[in-house]
N, C-alpha and C positions, 0 to 999 in steps of 0.2 A: 721376477720371484725366484727366489733360491730354495732350495731343499729345506734350509732351517726355517722358512715362513710359510712351507707347505704343511699341510695335514699329514702327519706321518702315516697314518692308517690309510690315506688315499696312495700315499708313494708306495707302500708295501703290497696293497692289492694290485695296482698296475704292474708293479715288479713280478708279483705271483703271476699275474695273467701272462706276461711274456714267458715266464719260466713254463708255465704249462703249454703255451703254444710252441716254444723251442723244443720241449720234448716230444710233444704230439706230433710235430712235423720235423722230425731230425734232420739235421744239416740246414735248416733254415735260418736266417738270421733276423733277430729281434732286437728291437730298440727298447731299453730302458727309459722309463718316463723322467724320472729324475734321479740323480745319484747323491750320496752324502759326500762330505769332504774328511775323509778318514787321514790319519797319520801316515807319512811316507814309511815304506814303500808301498802300501796297500792302494791299489787302483780303486778309483771310486765306484767302478761298476762290480767289482769283487765285494766292495763293502756292502752295496746294495743287496746283493744276493744273501750275505750272511745276516744284514739285517731283516731280511724277509724269511729267513727259514730256521735261523739259529735262535735258541732260546735255553731255560734253564734245565732242559730234558734232553738237549740235542749236545753230545760232546763233539768238539769241534778240535782238529789238528791244524796248526798254524806252523808253516815251515819255520824251522829254527833262527833263519835270517830275518824274520820279522817279528821276532819275540821282543818284548819292552813295550813300546808306545803303542803299536798295534794290539798286541795281547791286552793290554789296559783299556783301549778303547772298544774292543769287541767284548770283554768281561762287562764294562760299565754300560755299553749300549744294548748288548744281547742278554747278558747276564749267563750265556752258556759256558760250561766248563770246559777248560782247555786241557786237552790230552797230549803227552809227549810221543806215543805210540800211534801212528796212522791205523794200525790195526784195531784200535779201539774207538775209533772216531765214525760218527754218522756223517758228519761234513768235513772236507779238508779244504783248506785254503792254500793254494801253491801260486806265489809271485814270481818264481824263478824257475820256469820248467826244466832248464838244463841242470838244475840239481834236484830234481823231484824224485822220491824213491819210485820203484817200480810200480805198475798199476797192482801187481799181485801183494805188495806191502799193505794194502788198505784193505779193511773190512769185505769180505767176499760173500756173506752171508753163508748159511747152511743149508742142507737139505730140507730140513723143517721150516726154516724161516729164512727164505732167499732174500727177502726184503730187508733184512739186517745188515745190508752192505752200505759201503759208503758211496757219497755223492761228492765228487771232486769239482771245487770251482779253480779252474786253471786260466789263469791270466796269460795272454799271448798278445803278439805284436800286431797282428792283422786276421781278419775273417773276410772271406769272399765266397760267394756262389758261382757254381758255373766253372771252376776248374778245380783240381786238386785231387783229393781222394773220391772214389766212387762208392757212394754209400747205398747199400739196399736193406730192405726189411722192412717191419711193420711202420706204418706212417708215411711210406715213401711210395709212391706211385712208380713203379719200374726202378728209377734210380735218380740220385741226386748227387752232386759234386760239391764238395766242400774245400777250400783252400784255407789252411790256417798256417800262419805265419809264426815261426818262434818255437816249435815243437822240438822235443829232443829227437834226434835221429832216428831211434828204435820206437818211436812212439806208435806208428801205426802197425808195427808187428807185434807190440805187446797188446794193441787193441783187438788184434785177430784172434790171439789167446784169450783174450778177455771174453770177446763174444761166443767164441767157441764153448765156454763154460756157462752159457746161459742155462737156467735162469740165475746162477750165481754170477758174480763179476760186481763191477763198479760202473756207475753212470758218471758222465762228466759233462760240465758245461763250461765252454770256451767262452771267456770275456776278453774283449778288445774295446776299449773307452766304455762307451753306452751301449755296446751291441753284443749279444750273447748268441750262442748256436748251442743246442743241446745234441748230446750223443749216448742215448739209452744203451744198455749192454746187449739189447735184442738185435741192434744194427750192426750187420757186417761192413766193412771197409777195405777197398781194395785200391793200392796207390796205382794212379794213372800218371 
């Protein structure tokens, strides 16, 4: 059975459930039920997250290198408005972490509305539990380790600044194939 022959609402519901689990248990790896087939260079897992959360009321920033076929596909399938400035986006789609803007460039929320910050969907080369950055905070008993392959060299330093601004700051979903891991802004990370 392919994603095109499955019930789209079932796919979205299961993807949403995986996303909730990933955020409720930061650093845990969740598997997506089915993934669509978007145009290159958008990975299917990233597309699944977009199809689940993006709609007419959710401005999305798409990295400039993926403009064109990916932008048309997202507009057609999600109806979401695409914005050029990451600070205007509710969702951000990053396929090339090496060229992503710094985390501070995305919407951070404000004192009255900290929830008006961005959620970044970040395609990475690999995810593994049990090694990598040590995560602590809400949803984590004591600590959890998560290795993320393909991040910019300064990502974890940026993340420390991001979590220090809590309740402001961004949230991140790492996406590798059909696997995701959530990193809410309330979680602190220490590189080990």
